[in-house]
Rosetta silent file (secondary structure, phi, psi, omega in degrees, C-alpha in Angstrom):
SEQUENCE: MEYFVSKKERRYWVFSSLVTVAILSTTLFIERPFQRLLVDQNVQFWIFLTGMLLTGTTIIYYALKTKRNKYEVVVWIGMAAVVLMLFFRLGAPERSHIMEFSVLAIFFHLALHERSEHRKFMIHPALLAFLLTVAIGVIDEGIQYFLPDRVYDTNDIIFNVIAAGGAVGGMLLLRWVKKIVN
SCORE:     score description
SCORE:     0.000 S_00000001
   1 L     0.000  132.761 -179.811 -114.168   10.341   33.627 S_00000001
   2 L   -78.775  133.710 -179.354 -111.508   11.267   31.100 S_00000001
   3 L   -75.429  -39.029 -178.773 -110.737    8.591   28.502 S_00000001
   4 L   -89.603  147.201 -178.660 -107.167    9.743   27.842 S_00000001
   5 L   -81.729  -17.701  179.740 -104.566    9.670   30.602 S_00000001
   6 L  -160.562  166.075  175.478 -102.931   12.920   29.446 S_00000001
   7 H   -65.165  -33.318  179.701 -103.072   15.670   26.853 S_00000001
   8 H   -63.460  -44.860  179.269  -99.993   14.130   25.291 S_00000001
   9 H   -62.435  -44.416  179.179 -101.749   10.789   24.784 S_00000001
  10 H   -58.789  -43.526  179.336 -104.790   12.503   23.265 S_00000001
  11 H   -60.511  -43.920  179.336 -102.517   14.438   20.886 S_00000001
  12 H   -64.854  -36.134  177.720 -100.783   11.211   19.766 S_00000001
  13 H   -69.849  -35.877  175.530 -104.142    9.527   19.145 S_00000001
  14 H   -62.881  -45.495  178.160 -105.294   12.523   17.093 S_00000001
  15 H   -61.378  -43.084  178.280 -102.089   12.277   15.031 S_00000001
  16 H   -59.869  -43.135  179.933 -102.588    8.510   14.648 S_00000001
  17 H   -64.860  -42.241  179.466 -106.151    9.079   13.478 S_00000001
  18 H   -63.072  -42.502  178.858 -105.106   11.752   10.974 S_00000001
  19 H   -65.783  -42.096  178.559 -102.423    9.505    9.479 S_00000001
  20 H   -61.218  -45.842  178.545 -104.868    6.582    9.302 S_00000001
  21 H   -62.052  -41.067  179.022 -107.483    8.742    7.565 S_00000001
  22 H   -62.404  -44.748  179.880 -104.835   10.027    5.131 S_00000001
  23 H   -62.134  -49.618 -176.926 -103.705    6.484    4.277 S_00000001
  24 H   -70.007  -33.660 -179.668 -107.225    5.158    3.788 S_00000001
  25 H   -70.896  -32.172  175.980 -108.440    8.230    1.898 S_00000001
  26 H   -66.818  -32.862  176.766 -105.611    7.944   -0.637 S_00000001
  27 H   -68.371  -42.311 -173.844 -106.746    4.374   -1.240 S_00000001
  28 H   -82.286  -31.276 -167.051 -110.388    5.339   -1.632 S_00000001
  29 H  -117.605   -6.791  178.126 -110.227    8.674   -3.435 S_00000001
  30 L   -88.738  118.533 -176.222 -107.130    8.876   -5.646 S_00000001
  31 L   -85.253  167.291 -179.372 -108.171    7.963   -9.173 S_00000001
  32 H   -55.753  -44.148 -178.961 -106.106    6.336  -11.942 S_00000001
  33 H   -57.709  -40.278  178.118 -105.321    9.597  -13.855 S_00000001
  34 H   -68.680  -37.509  177.692 -103.647   11.042  -10.774 S_00000001
  35 H   -63.206  -37.678  178.314 -101.829    7.754  -10.172 S_00000001
  36 H   -64.111  -35.313  176.600 -100.490    7.871  -13.746 S_00000001
  37 H   -59.785  -35.417 -177.904  -99.086   11.331  -13.046 S_00000001
  38 L   -73.482   -8.709  178.290  -97.083    9.801  -10.197 S_00000001
  39 L   -73.257  -26.624  179.409  -95.345    7.412  -12.626 S_00000001
  40 L   -60.160  126.709 -177.108  -93.247   10.324  -13.944 S_00000001
  41 H   -60.926  -36.361  179.633  -89.739   10.055  -12.418 S_00000001
  42 H   -66.453  -41.662  177.663  -89.454   13.834  -11.924 S_00000001
  43 H   -64.462  -43.497  178.131  -92.719   13.975   -9.990 S_00000001
  44 H   -59.463  -42.203 -179.764  -91.607   10.983   -7.893 S_00000001
  45 H   -59.227  -48.276 -176.842  -88.288   12.703   -7.152 S_00000001
  46 H   -69.191  -36.887  176.749  -89.935   15.881   -5.860 S_00000001
  47 H   -65.909  -44.919  179.377  -92.517   14.020   -3.809 S_00000001
  48 H   -63.375  -45.033  179.742  -89.817   11.796   -2.305 S_00000001
  49 H   -61.112  -42.949  177.771  -87.531   14.774   -1.602 S_00000001
  50 H   -62.277  -44.928  178.099  -90.387   16.650    0.073 S_00000001
  51 H   -61.094  -42.991  179.257  -91.245   13.594    2.176 S_00000001
  52 H   -66.604  -40.030  178.318  -87.617   13.119    3.218 S_00000001
  53 H   -64.522  -41.902  177.309  -87.231   16.818    4.103 S_00000001
  54 H   -64.749  -42.373  178.139  -90.385   16.727    6.206 S_00000001
  55 H   -63.723  -46.482  178.822  -89.246   13.531    7.909 S_00000001
  56 H   -61.516  -42.121  177.806  -85.762   14.937    8.537 S_00000001
  57 H   -62.097  -41.738  178.468  -87.189   18.184    9.898 S_00000001
  58 H   -62.434  -44.301  179.947  -89.440   16.222   12.242 S_00000001
  59 H   -63.673  -45.920 -179.601  -86.519   14.129   13.518 S_00000001
  60 H   -63.779  -44.370  178.269  -84.301   17.173   14.055 S_00000001
  61 H   -59.689  -46.613 -179.898  -87.108   19.074   15.813 S_00000001
  62 H   -62.393  -43.220 -179.709  -87.850   16.102   18.061 S_00000001
  63 H   -64.175  -41.702 -179.940  -84.160   15.595   18.878 S_00000001
  64 H   -71.322  -39.560 -178.160  -83.665   19.272   19.756 S_00000001
  65 H   -66.127  -36.717 -175.755  -86.913   19.536   21.710 S_00000001
  66 L   -96.076    4.141  176.014  -86.183   16.494   23.856 S_00000001
  67 L    50.964   69.357  179.909  -82.488   17.311   24.420 S_00000001
  68 L   -76.436  149.627  175.342  -80.936   14.030   23.331 S_00000001
  69 L   -85.106  173.248 -172.805  -77.454   13.019   24.460 S_00000001
  70 H   -64.385  -31.625  179.866  -74.667   12.258   21.981 S_00000001
  71 H   -68.830  -40.154  177.611  -75.213    8.480   22.062 S_00000001
  72 H   -65.954  -38.872  178.048  -78.867    8.841   21.162 S_00000001
  73 H   -62.607  -39.969  177.778  -77.956   11.239   18.345 S_00000001
  74 H   -62.073  -42.075  178.277  -75.493    8.650   17.001 S_00000001
  75 H   -64.336  -43.576  177.345  -78.261    6.015   17.022 S_00000001
  76 H   -56.899  -49.124 -178.259  -80.634    8.443   15.252 S_00000001
  77 H   -63.232  -41.871  178.104  -78.041    9.173   12.560 S_00000001
  78 H   -62.031  -44.888  178.644  -77.278    5.467   12.128 S_00000001
  79 H   -64.511  -40.091  178.828  -80.946    4.571   11.768 S_00000001
  80 H   -62.962  -39.652  179.307  -81.456    7.433    9.302 S_00000001
  81 H   -64.359  -42.684  179.261  -78.511    6.204    7.207 S_00000001
  82 H   -63.056  -45.401 -179.742  -79.899    2.656    7.079 S_00000001
  83 H   -64.700  -41.242  179.285  -83.358    3.895    6.068 S_00000001
  84 H   -61.483  -43.670  177.987  -81.891    6.233    3.449 S_00000001
  85 H   -65.310  -36.862  176.681  -79.907    3.391    1.876 S_00000001
  86 H   -62.391  -41.798 -178.840  -83.027    1.212    1.926 S_00000001
  87 H   -61.474  -33.408 -179.520  -84.983    3.935    0.111 S_00000001
  88 H   -68.084  -21.883 -178.781  -82.503    3.982   -2.761 S_00000001
  89 H   -90.538  -11.068 -173.717  -83.215    0.302   -3.452 S_00000001
  90 L  -104.292  156.352  172.806  -86.997    0.631   -3.465 S_00000001
  91 L   -81.524  173.534 -177.209  -89.509    1.906   -5.985 S_00000001
  92 H   -58.539  -44.823 -179.431  -91.900    4.764   -5.255 S_00000001
  93 H   -62.557  -38.856 -179.827  -94.819    2.600   -4.013 S_00000001
  94 H   -68.194  -41.674  177.526  -92.587    0.724   -1.562 S_00000001
  95 H   -60.627  -40.599  179.464  -91.023    3.968   -0.279 S_00000001
  96 H   -60.405  -45.952  179.479  -94.503    5.352    0.194 S_00000001
  97 H   -63.123  -42.416 -179.983  -95.558    2.359    2.288 S_00000001
  98 H   -61.006  -46.611 -179.196  -92.392    2.557    4.400 S_00000001
  99 H   -64.896  -51.753 -175.352  -92.902    6.274    5.116 S_00000001
 100 H   -60.371  -50.325 -173.164  -96.644    6.136    5.764 S_00000001
 101 H   -79.870  -20.887  171.933  -96.706    3.092    7.988 S_00000001
 102 H   -67.454  -46.558  179.149  -93.542    4.045    9.886 S_00000001
 103 H   -61.385  -44.344  179.427  -95.135    7.341   10.892 S_00000001
 104 H   -61.034  -45.153  179.939  -98.358    5.554   11.843 S_00000001
 105 H   -62.559  -39.994  179.664  -96.485    2.971   13.948 S_00000001
 106 H   -64.084  -45.317  179.151  -94.525    5.695   15.759 S_00000001
 107 H   -64.858  -42.047  175.602  -97.690    7.616   16.667 S_00000001
 108 H   -58.743  -45.834 -177.489  -99.428    4.423   17.818 S_00000001
 109 H   -64.493  -43.500  179.439  -96.390    3.516   19.898 S_00000001
 110 H   -62.030  -42.646  179.448  -96.096    6.977   21.462 S_00000001
 111 H   -64.330  -46.230 -178.264  -99.801    6.998   22.383 S_00000001
 112 H   -69.853  -35.923  177.496  -99.728    3.497   23.845 S_00000001
 113 H   -65.917  -42.238  177.836  -96.450    4.106   25.688 S_00000001
 114 H   -60.096  -43.381  178.569  -97.875    7.283   27.231 S_00000001
 115 H   -64.432  -39.794 -177.730 -100.942    5.332   28.355 S_00000001
 116 H   -68.630  -20.853  176.301  -98.784    2.522   29.769 S_00000001
 117 H   -68.837  -22.188 -175.664  -96.921    5.058   31.917 S_00000001
 118 H  -112.687  -19.975 -177.818 -100.197    5.691   33.786 S_00000001
 119 L  -138.448  154.585  176.653 -102.078    2.384   33.553 S_00000001
 120 L   -72.673  142.900  177.661 -101.284   -1.324   33.489 S_00000001
 121 L  -117.501  144.136  175.333 -101.330   -2.994   30.086 S_00000001
 122 L   -80.355  -26.267 -176.843 -102.028   -6.645   29.339 S_00000001
 123 L  -127.124  145.925 -178.643  -99.899   -6.449   26.197 S_00000001
 124 L   -61.359  133.932 -178.481  -96.631   -4.573   25.620 S_00000001
 125 H   -55.755  -36.455 -179.914  -97.298   -1.160   23.988 S_00000001
 126 H   -65.336  -43.319  178.876  -94.684   -1.807   21.278 S_00000001
 127 H   -65.086  -42.415  179.606  -96.309   -5.099   20.271 S_00000001
 128 H   -65.211  -39.696  176.843  -99.759   -3.524   20.288 S_00000001
 129 H   -61.919  -43.321  177.869  -98.516   -0.585   18.162 S_00000001
 130 H   -60.081  -48.836 -177.669  -97.016   -3.063   15.703 S_00000001
 131 H   -64.412  -40.798  177.874 -100.246   -5.096   15.520 S_00000001
 132 H   -62.821  -42.775 -179.863 -102.444   -2.000   15.096 S_00000001
 133 H   -64.504  -44.801  178.581 -100.242   -0.707   12.279 S_00000001
 134 H   -62.855  -39.679  179.005 -100.244   -4.061   10.501 S_00000001
 135 H   -61.553  -43.050  177.468 -104.039   -4.249   10.909 S_00000001
 136 H   -62.795  -39.537  178.040 -104.460   -0.831    9.254 S_00000001
 137 H   -63.309  -41.409  178.587 -102.161   -2.016    6.444 S_00000001
 138 H   -67.113  -41.185  177.350 -104.216   -5.178    5.913 S_00000001
 139 H   -62.003  -44.105  179.199 -107.447   -3.142    5.924 S_00000001
 140 H   -57.576  -47.797  179.080 -105.921   -0.716    3.402 S_00000001
 141 H   -69.912  -35.924  178.116 -104.985   -3.555    1.046 S_00000001
 142 H   -61.418  -39.591  176.405 -108.289   -5.328    1.675 S_00000001
 143 H   -61.513  -40.998 -177.851 -110.172   -2.237    0.519 S_00000001
 144 H   -64.145  -27.980  178.452 -108.071   -2.185   -2.656 S_00000001
 145 H   -59.193  -34.834 -175.124 -109.162   -5.743   -3.446 S_00000001
 146 H   -93.582   -6.377 -178.855 -112.731   -4.496   -3.947 S_00000001
 147 L   -92.530  134.628 -176.265 -111.928   -1.307   -5.896 S_00000001
 148 L   -66.377  -31.501 -177.479 -111.924   -1.555   -9.701 S_00000001
 149 L   -89.299   -2.511 -174.501 -108.998    0.864  -10.184 S_00000001
 150 L  -118.379  165.326 -177.132 -106.801   -0.656   -7.496 S_00000001
 151 L  -128.596  130.533  173.012 -104.886   -3.904   -7.051 S_00000001
 152 L   -72.532  128.656 -176.911 -104.531   -6.033   -3.921 S_00000001
 153 L  -135.224  114.514  179.090 -100.806   -6.644   -3.431 S_00000001
 154 H   -61.853  -32.373  178.382  -99.383   -8.944   -0.760 S_00000001
 155 H   -61.157  -34.269  177.066  -95.993   -7.254   -1.185 S_00000001
 156 H   -62.892  -39.967  177.604  -97.538   -4.005    0.063 S_00000001
 157 H   -63.782  -40.300  177.853  -98.596   -5.783    3.245 S_00000001
 158 H   -60.859  -42.968  178.019  -95.041   -7.096    3.634 S_00000001
 159 H   -66.931  -33.522  175.415  -93.690   -3.537    3.338 S_00000001
 160 H   -63.888  -41.742  178.270  -96.266   -2.360    5.889 S_00000001
 161 H   -64.275  -43.795  178.268  -95.035   -5.058    8.290 S_00000001
 162 H   -61.509  -43.743  179.979  -91.404   -4.059    7.663 S_00000001
 163 H   -63.132  -45.893 -179.794  -92.261   -0.397    8.254 S_00000001
 164 H   -63.430  -45.734  179.574  -94.158   -1.135   11.467 S_00000001
 165 H   -64.689  -41.948  179.332  -91.421   -3.419   12.788 S_00000001
 166 H   -65.672  -43.110 -178.966  -88.646   -1.009   11.862 S_00000001
 167 H   -67.101  -48.708  179.980  -90.359    2.011   13.390 S_00000001
 168 H   -66.994  -40.949  176.668  -91.356    0.297   16.628 S_00000001
 169 H   -61.105  -40.510  176.785  -87.981   -1.462   16.812 S_00000001
 170 H   -62.799  -41.540  177.227  -86.245    1.880   16.327 S_00000001
 171 H   -62.630  -42.702  178.587  -88.300    3.415   19.133 S_00000001
 172 H   -64.960  -40.450  177.740  -87.397    0.511   21.425 S_00000001
 173 H   -61.015  -44.495  179.122  -83.720    0.825   20.477 S_00000001
 174 H   -63.956  -40.300  177.787  -83.745    4.541   21.303 S_00000001
 175 H   -65.087  -39.146  179.594  -85.430    3.908   24.670 S_00000001
 176 H   -64.482  -45.372  178.591  -82.879    1.187   25.442 S_00000001
 177 H   -61.322  -42.910  179.698  -79.946    3.486   24.574 S_00000001
 178 H   -62.258  -40.403 -179.369  -81.442    6.243   26.723 S_00000001
 179 H   -67.414  -40.322 -179.881  -81.862    3.858   29.658 S_00000001
 180 H   -66.568  -44.145 -176.922  -78.283    2.572   29.373 S_00000001
 181 H   -68.767  -39.591 -179.445  -76.757    6.054   29.079 S_00000001
 182 L   -87.145    0.000    0.000  -78.800    7.491   31.950 S_00000001
């Protein structure tokens, strides 16, 4: 018996796992000297610009691949504008949490939504994606509590929650717009 309901679901779970491993490995294996390098504003700028370009490319690719209508594109652009303005108000660590945990929440949501299309769920896939993402964020911060070079920060958990809620909420908004338009 196959555990996954489709190749698409398996792919989303692989992506979710890769993002989770990346998040946790940066917590466990990035040492203080490398972290100090990231304090430089020029380095932060290039890392942020690269992250935004990759995110933008992913959004554009997804929009073109799935043939979105004009209303959905307007919602995408509006959400991107809000997130971009939010990024200008945040420091590098907060931006990092927003990017990382938004991507994780989206992959969790896509995997769970794909599964819910084929099987009954006791809990809504969006809520479960949100809870899984927050749990990974709490685990990530919990690990930092025990590491000598790292600091447990409740604010990081708050940003993880905001990222998970924003990403899953954005996915729900896009599905709602698609349902109304079609």
